[in-house]
Wavefront OBJ file of the C-alpha trace (Angstrom):
o trace
v -0.199 0.129 0.083
v 1.360 3.333 -0.623
v 0.602 5.537 2.107
v 0.128 9.666 2.024
v -1.171 12.588 3.935
v -3.353 15.381 1.523
v -5.088 18.107 2.156
v -8.233 19.024 0.750
v -10.349 22.023 1.817
v -7.715 22.956 4.144
v -7.784 19.685 6.008
v -5.332 17.267 5.903
v -6.051 13.720 6.857
v -4.368 10.379 5.690
v -4.772 8.407 2.038
v -3.984 4.911 0.224
v -3.039 5.888 -3.370
v -4.298 3.686 -5.831
v -3.358 5.163 -9.025
v -4.342 8.730 -9.404
v -7.425 7.910 -6.555
v -6.817 9.477 -3.270
v -9.043 7.398 -0.893
v -9.636 9.038 2.515
v -8.800 6.168 4.724
v -10.096 7.646 7.988
v -13.657 8.812 6.561
v -13.514 5.618 4.415
v -13.460 3.513 7.566
v -15.699 5.080 9.372
v -18.657 4.695 6.472
v -17.760 1.492 6.457
v -18.651 1.025 10.603
v -21.528 2.773 9.846
v -22.655 0.941 6.540
v -22.540 -2.267 9.051
v -24.431 -0.578 11.484
v -21.946 0.088 14.125
v -23.521 2.193 17.259
v -19.654 3.743 18.203
v -18.417 4.039 14.684
v -16.366 7.180 14.997
v -14.810 6.331 17.815
v -13.866 3.346 16.363
v -12.768 4.675 13.288
v -10.674 7.407 15.588
v -9.400 4.605 17.447
v -8.159 2.528 14.441
v -7.664 4.779 11.266
v -7.527 7.900 12.916
v -6.542 10.818 10.462
v -3.091 11.664 11.312
v -0.096 8.969 10.212
v 1.628 9.016 13.766
v -1.793 8.157 15.300
v -2.059 5.482 12.306
v 1.076 4.131 12.688
v 0.679 3.330 16.605
v -1.968 1.388 15.732
v 0.523 -1.526 13.727
v -0.545 -4.296 11.672
v -4.035 -4.021 13.073
v -4.789 -0.474 11.549
v -2.897 -1.440 8.340
v -5.675 -4.170 7.866
v -8.423 -2.335 8.338
v -6.830 0.758 5.853
v -7.111 -2.224 3.739
v -10.973 -2.956 4.428
v -11.458 0.776 4.064
v -10.003 1.316 0.534
v -11.517 -2.043 -0.698
v -15.171 -0.097 0.711
v -14.141 3.404 -0.882
v -13.836 1.644 -4.374
v -16.858 0.251 -4.015
v -18.762 2.969 -2.803
v -17.020 6.483 -4.444
v -20.660 7.947 -5.144
v -21.164 8.290 -1.160
v -22.553 11.344 0.185
v -19.391 12.195 2.232
v -16.303 12.253 -0.358
v -14.587 8.872 0.514
v -12.437 9.131 -2.719
v -10.517 12.021 -4.690
v -8.566 12.549 -7.851
v -5.023 13.466 -6.906
v -5.231 16.808 -8.935
v -8.052 18.015 -6.092
v -5.747 17.656 -3.689
v -2.721 18.694 -2.261
v -0.311 15.845 -1.486
v 2.016 16.146 1.484
v 4.902 14.559 2.881
v 3.810 11.026 4.210
v 4.876 11.798 7.848
v 4.538 15.355 7.935
v 5.408 15.529 11.661
v 7.821 13.025 12.562
v 9.067 12.628 16.633
v 12.570 11.908 15.763
v 14.799 12.495 12.470
v 17.918 10.548 12.376
v 20.119 10.888 9.710
v 23.035 8.947 8.474
v 25.980 10.176 7.178
v 29.013 8.650 5.246
v 26.881 5.361 4.497
v 28.291 4.917 0.768
v 31.020 4.023 -0.377
v 31.297 5.894 -3.080
v 30.584 9.152 -1.198
v 33.099 8.438 1.582
v 35.373 8.183 -0.973
v 34.887 10.999 -2.641
v 34.902 13.607 0.742
v 38.661 11.806 0.847
v 37.387 9.817 4.093
v 37.702 6.401 4.926
v 34.757 3.827 6.266
v 33.080 4.476 9.506
v 33.560 1.381 12.211
v 30.282 3.469 13.514
v 27.454 4.801 11.451
v 27.837 8.896 11.775
v 24.743 10.384 12.924
v 23.185 13.386 13.336
v 19.097 15.037 13.770
v 17.185 16.878 11.691
v 13.629 18.343 13.220
v 10.331 18.420 11.761
v 10.606 21.727 10.658
v 12.449 20.796 7.429
v 9.783 18.320 6.485
v 7.964 19.466 3.132
v 6.352 17.811 0.687
v 6.601 16.275 -3.012
v 4.658 19.451 -4.218
v 6.419 22.265 -2.140
v 9.507 23.932 -3.297
v 12.382 23.579 -1.639
v 13.035 27.126 0.467
v 16.269 28.717 -0.576
v 17.257 31.912 2.384
v 19.743 34.350 1.739
v 21.506 32.991 4.782
v 23.747 30.964 2.694
v 24.840 30.833 -1.186
v 25.880 26.854 -1.222
v 22.435 24.944 -1.103
v 23.418 21.264 -1.984
v 21.094 18.392 -2.656
v 21.512 14.654 -1.143
v 19.304 11.723 -2.346
v 18.300 9.562 0.620
v 16.567 6.446 1.203
v 14.328 6.771 4.054
v 12.117 4.534 6.352
v 9.436 4.962 8.908
v 9.332 3.430 12.166
v 6.052 1.398 12.493
v 6.240 0.089 16.268
v 8.155 1.250 19.488
v 11.338 -0.423 19.332
v 14.496 -0.824 22.229
v 17.467 -3.066 21.554
v 15.951 -4.569 18.425
v 17.855 -7.610 17.419
v 19.089 -7.138 13.402
v 17.085 -10.122 12.130
v 14.087 -9.000 13.607
v 14.739 -5.128 12.744
v 12.697 -5.327 9.477
v 9.521 -5.827 11.437
v 9.620 -2.557 13.204
v 9.996 -0.391 9.850
v 6.546 0.516 8.541
v 7.610 1.631 5.338
v 9.853 3.247 2.872
v 10.176 6.809 1.133
v 11.820 9.048 -1.096
v 13.703 11.978 0.647
v 16.272 14.792 0.040
v 18.319 16.239 2.429
v 18.698 19.590 1.146
v 22.108 20.896 3.200
v 23.376 24.120 3.757
v 26.956 23.770 3.220
v 28.941 26.573 4.385
v 26.267 26.973 7.284
v 27.129 22.776 7.906
v 31.224 23.788 7.836
v 31.145 26.239 10.241
v 31.776 24.372 13.045
v 32.309 20.518 13.894
v 28.702 19.859 14.365
v 27.032 19.411 11.135
v 23.194 20.535 12.301
v 23.336 24.007 11.834
v 23.420 23.260 8.171
v 20.887 20.573 8.030
v 18.451 22.002 10.041
v 16.986 24.919 7.940
v 12.800 25.159 7.431
v 11.923 23.392 4.440
v 14.896 21.324 3.643
v 13.907 17.938 3.590
v 11.518 17.540 0.770
v 10.036 13.193 1.477
v 7.349 11.467 -0.845
v 5.264 11.560 -2.551
v 3.988 8.457 -0.375
v 5.548 5.726 2.124
v 5.540 1.952 0.792
v 4.406 -0.138 3.336
v 6.612 -3.290 4.367
v 4.356 -5.647 3.373
v 4.899 -4.427 -0.305
v 8.379 -3.787 -0.405
v 9.551 -6.345 1.489
v 13.681 -6.091 1.009
v 15.112 -2.812 0.951
v 18.326 -3.950 -0.233
v 18.919 -3.701 -4.068
v 17.232 -0.773 -5.054
v 18.390 1.688 -7.406
v 18.435 5.437 -6.826
v 18.852 8.571 -9.135
v 18.960 12.043 -8.765
v 19.085 14.698 -11.187
v 19.087 18.458 -11.496
v 17.067 20.285 -14.614
v 17.273 16.484 -15.786
v 20.925 16.036 -15.595
v 21.831 13.102 -13.672
v 24.395 14.181 -10.579
v 23.861 11.131 -7.936
v 23.249 7.038 -8.927
v 23.680 4.246 -6.746
v 22.351 0.979 -4.985
v 21.117 0.647 -1.697
v 23.193 -2.637 -1.810
v 26.406 0.111 -1.569
v 25.230 1.274 2.437
v 28.218 0.470 4.310
v 25.027 0.144 6.902
v 22.191 -1.803 5.959
v 18.158 -0.755 7.477
v 18.413 -3.712 9.488
v 21.880 -2.863 11.209
v 20.631 1.184 11.561
v 16.967 0.123 13.405
v 19.322 -2.429 15.727
v 21.743 0.412 16.505
v 19.735 3.280 16.780
v 17.347 1.263 18.938
v 19.898 0.495 21.399
v 21.085 4.442 21.830
v 17.210 5.772 21.710
v 13.606 4.109 22.261
v 12.361 4.389 18.464
v 8.392 5.136 17.966
v 5.966 4.743 15.670
v 6.474 7.655 12.718
v 10.127 8.438 13.297
v 12.526 8.861 10.178
v 15.195 7.742 9.297
v 17.007 8.800 6.404
v 19.849 6.270 5.386
v 22.855 8.431 3.995
v 23.820 9.595 0.208
v 26.215 8.572 -2.250
v 28.606 10.097 -4.608
v 27.857 13.058 -6.958
v 26.948 15.778 -4.116
v 27.815 19.772 -5.508
v 30.568 19.633 -2.596
v 32.634 17.114 -3.984
v 32.318 18.788 -7.783
v 35.140 21.151 -9.320
v 33.980 23.647 -10.033
v 31.001 24.081 -7.423
v 27.869 24.965 -9.051
v 25.415 25.203 -5.932
v 21.737 24.988 -6.453
v 19.719 28.062 -7.539
v 16.536 29.703 -7.880
v 14.381 27.741 -10.203
v 16.424 24.345 -10.039
v 14.323 21.057 -10.510
v 15.685 18.531 -8.506
v 14.242 15.197 -9.122
v 14.722 12.195 -6.848
v 13.905 8.360 -7.742
v 14.229 5.302 -6.117
v 12.976 1.843 -7.404
v 10.388 0.383 -6.412
v 9.545 3.613 -4.171
v 8.654 6.185 -5.904
v 9.711 9.861 -7.525
v 9.803 12.928 -5.184
v 10.513 15.918 -7.073
v 10.858 20.050 -6.091
v 12.210 23.238 -7.420
v 14.196 25.488 -5.480
v 12.519 28.701 -4.702
v 14.303 31.759 -3.695
v 13.331 33.211 -0.362
v 13.925 37.020 -0.121
v 13.666 39.488 2.846
v 13.447 36.607 5.471
l 1 2 3 4 5 6 7 8 9 10 11 12 13 14 15 16 17 18 19 20 21 22 23 24 25 26 27 28 29 30 31 32 33 34 35 36 37 38 39 40 41 42 43 44 45 46 47 48 49 50 51 52 53 54 55 56 57 58 59 60 61 62 63 64 65 66 67 68 69 70 71 72 73 74 75 76 77 78 79 80 81 82 83 84 85 86 87 88 89 90 91 92 93 94 95 96 97 98 99 100 101 102 103 104 105 106 107 108 109 110 111 112 113 114 115 116 117 118 119 120 121 122 123 124 125 126 127 128 129 130 131 132 133 134 135 136 137 138 139 140 141 142 143 144 145 146 147 148 149 150 151 152 153 154 155 156 157 158 159 160 161 162 163 164 165 166 167 168 169 170 171 172 173 174 175 176 177 178 179 180 181 182 183 184 185 186 187 188 189 190 191 192 193 194 195 196 197 198 199 200 201 202 203 204 205 206 207 208 209 210 211 212 213 214 215 216 217 218 219 220 221 222 223 224 225 226 227 228 229 230 231 232 233 234 235 236 237 238 239 240 241 242 243 244 245 246 247 248 249 250 251 252 253 254 255 256 257 258 259 260 261 262 263 264 265 266 267 268 269 270 271 272 273 274 275 276 277 278 279 280 281 282 283 284 285 286 287 288 289 290 291 292 293 294 295 296 297 298 299 300 301 302 303 304 305 306 307 308 309 310 311 312
């Protein structure tokens, strides 16, 4: 299933995407329960298929099962008085997890990127944080604030935690992943390099485009061996395969859960391959109007335009 968030008439809810159809999961599950004569349909729907992604993910496999029932009902009853199914052209698609509780980012996790930066393979994952103020969706522009002149891209394969995880063994780690998404770790390089800590170059508002959906882990069962490509204005800049990661998704779940308790809706972006602007000669930084496109096999395509922001 492809899980997404969408906004219609100013209200944001979660959805399943079926081709060009956007199925409102909460409304559809509530309508299904009402059609079955459930007296507390609204309360049951709110408990098992709430309208927000973090709440939905907290329901785990049970909520996912109910969501699938809701999709089937909605597609069979698309003429319902209460709109259950929309066309993509009628709504705005947002990031699949608009407000992650935690965002872990992994640096130096692709062999070719490590080599182009002149470093050795790390013995432990290099981990830093981004905050949820950075998250934007597939239909948003990447804001380029005048605090910097060095805006860079980083194609990223992201995964979303689906249930509480603490000290998870690597062999069971994928059981804790709800799904996978495309992301772009937009980085202000001069801010990043001002100090030994990277945080200030990584947490600028709007610097984590993500989407357009999250492919659930029951559909994408193996996160290894996926081709990933980034282009700028159609020119290929980055290409790799998730098989080239130094630290795999199962390893990262196990490692991170040994440090912090992971919660449903937490996001991990797993590193970027070679080809970033910082390593180029000459360095031609992103500018207003550039279109950055990231595609990951079996996951999806994320495309955003850079927009200069004046006076902010």
